[in-house]
C-alpha positions, 0 to 999 in steps of 0.5 A, spaced: 378 241 798 381 247 803 387 248 806 387 254 811 392 255 815 394 248 814 388 245 817 384 241 812 377 242 809 372 238 806 366 242 808 360 243 802 364 237 798 360 230 797 364 224 800 362 217 797 363 210 801 361 203 798 361 198 803 362 190 801 359 188 808 362 181 810 362 178 818 369 178 819 372 185 815 369 190 810 372 192 803 370 200 803 371 205 797 372 212 797 371 216 792 370 225 792 366 228 787 372 228 782 376 222 784 377 215 787 381 216 794 382 208 795 379 201 796 381 197 802 379 193 808 377 195 815 375 191 821 368 190 821 366 196 826 362 202 824 367 207 829 373 205 825 370 207 819 367 214 823 374 215 825 377 215 819 372 218 815 373 223 819 381 224 820 382 225 812 376 228 810 374 233 815 367 236 815 365 232 809 359 230 807 359 222 807 355 219 804 354 211 804 351 205 801 351 198 803 348 192 800 342 189 804 343 182 807 345 178 814 349 184 817 340 187 817 340 195 820 345 195 825 350 198 821 345 204 818 343 206 825 349 206 828 352 211 822 345 215 822 346 216 829 353 220 828 351 224 823 353 221 817 347 219 812 347 211 809 343 208 805 342 200 804 340 198 797 338 192 794 343 187 791 340 187 784 338 194 784 346 196 784 349 197 776 354 191 774 357 191 767 358 183 764 366 184 766 364 185 774 360 179 774 365 175 771 371 178 775 366 178 782 371 181 788 370 184 795 373 190 791 369 190 785 364 190 789 365 196 794 367 200 788 360 198 784 357 201 789 361 207 791 360 208 783 353 208 783 352 211 789 356 217 785 352 218 780 346 218 783 342 211 780 341 207 788 335 209 792 334 207 799 330 200 801 325 202 807 328 201 814 324 200 820 324 202 827 328 197 832 321 195 835 319 194 829 325 189 826 324 185 833 316 184 833 317 182 825 323 177 827 318 174 832 313 172 827 319 170 822 321 165 828 315 162 828 314 161 821 321 157 821 320 153 827 313 151 823 317 150 817 322 145 822 316 142 824 313 139 818 320 137 816 321 133 822 315 130 821 316 128 815 322 124 817 318 121 822 313 118 817 319 117 812 322 113 818 316 109 820 315 107 812 321 105 811 320 099 816 313 098 814 309 101 820 302 103 817 297 108 821 291 106 822 285 110 821 283 112 827 291 114 828 290 118 822 284 122 826 289 124 832 294 125 827 300 128 830 296 129 837 299 128 844 297 121 844 299 118 837 305 120 839 305 116 845 302 110 841 309 112 836 313 112 843 310 106 844 311 100 838 314 095 838 315 094 831 322 097 829 328 093 832 332 097 837 336 101 833 330 103 829 326 105 835 333 109 838 332 112 830 324 114 832 326 116 839 331 122 837 325 124 832 320 124 837 323 129 842 325 133 837 318 133 834 316 134 842 322 140 843 319 143 837 311 144 839 313 146 846 317 152 842 312 153 838 307 153 844 311 159 848 311 163 841 304 162 841 303 166 847 309 171 845 305 172 839 297 173 842 301 177 848 303 182 842 296 183 838 293 185 844 298 191 844 296 198 843 301 198 837 297 192 833 290 190 836 286 195 833 289 194 826 289 186 827 281 187 829 279 190 822 284 185 818 280 179 822 275 181 817 278 180 812 276 172 809 282 168 810 285 173 815 286 170 822 291 172 828 298 169 826 296 172 817 294 179 820 301 179 825 304 177 818 301 183 815 302 187 820 309 186 822 312 186 815 308 192 811 310 195 817 307 202 815 302 202 809 303 209 808 310 208 805 306 205 799 303 211 795 300 207 790 297 200 790 301 198 785 308 199 789 305 195 794 303 189 789 310 190 786 313 190 793 310 183 796 312 180 789 305 179 786 307 184 780 306 181 772 313 181 770 314 183 761 321 181 758 319 184 750 324 184 744 322 186 737 316 181 735 317 177 741 314 178 748 314 174 754 310 174 759 309 172 766 304 172 772 309 173 778 315 175 778 320 172 783 322 179 786 318 179 792 317 179 800 316 171 800 312 170 807 307 176 805 306 173 798 305 165 801 299 168 806 296 173 802 295 167 796 293 162 801 288 167 804 286 168 796 284 161 796 279 162 802 276 169 799 276 166 792 270 162 796 266 167 801 267 174 797 261 174 793 266 179 788 271 174 788 266 169 786 265 171 780 272 174 779 275 167 779 271 164 776 270 169 770 278 167 770 277 160 769 272 161 764 277 164 760 282 158 760 286 161 765 289 155 771 287 155 777 294 157 780 294 163 775 287 165 776 288 165 784 294 169 784 290 175 780 285 174 786 291 175 790 292 182 787 285 184 788 285 181 796 292 185 797 289 192 795 282 191 798 287 189 805 291 195 803 284 199 803 282 197 810 289 199 813 289 205 810 282 208 811 280 204 818 274 201 815 272 193 816 272 189 810 266 190 805 263 183 802 261 183 794 265 190 792 268 190 786 275 193 785 
């Protein structure tokens, strides 16, 4: 800190700011290179933090960090837009003592972030552009609505089973079609109160179906945009990858070139093997809990199809089975291979080639 002619200046000094973000307030910890300024609560508005830093640490080099969570990326974007460096970190990557785990408070969390930031122990996650965030949000919304539809169907089936309403063979052939739903609406096998419960669930199901139809139209329009059109056509040459899977891959990965090595992409998706070793004890698992759940799901689903259509992957899958590896563990290994091939397609712009051993 320098004081010239009664003017305070922190020019050339780093000011570290740890932010514990919540909906109604933020807990802020500010550190200089040598000292801790203070920890305090602040209203959740970026301009308040910006003004505070410029008032008490004029001309300083501000470096902020907060954990990824419900608040998304907007705070990072606003701070960066005002010339303040800000990174978003994975909560699991912030160093934590056992004492901090047992005495977890907002103050403790913000101080942990600030101290780790000053010590150079934090690495920011990838921050996508606004357009990429919105496009990914549309795909994720569709995925959430599919889950809602499945839950609603299960509730209807449970209600029918509860009252002994059987589903005939001809109904199974058109399961959950418009005709089948209309038959459910006209069934007379239930009493008035049970029928009322059924109608509520059917109304909910029809509403979700309508929303999914709208989302399908919007996703098709998105797939035809210059940003995705050619890449989707490339990805559709991969066995097991259709329009929705291709859109999921593109909107979740966003930029394949940010992964310099295939192992980095495999780790990001959550297909990297995990090992715990201590002395003579070695515990290995085929999959890590740290993952992008949507990407991992679509890759594994696609792998089941690819393992039946790509000769090289068919051979690899059968080889794993012959070694005594279970089907579920074998498909994880196939998923790693398939993911690397998808990355190759995206990086090179070349169509997928069958029977090419990676």
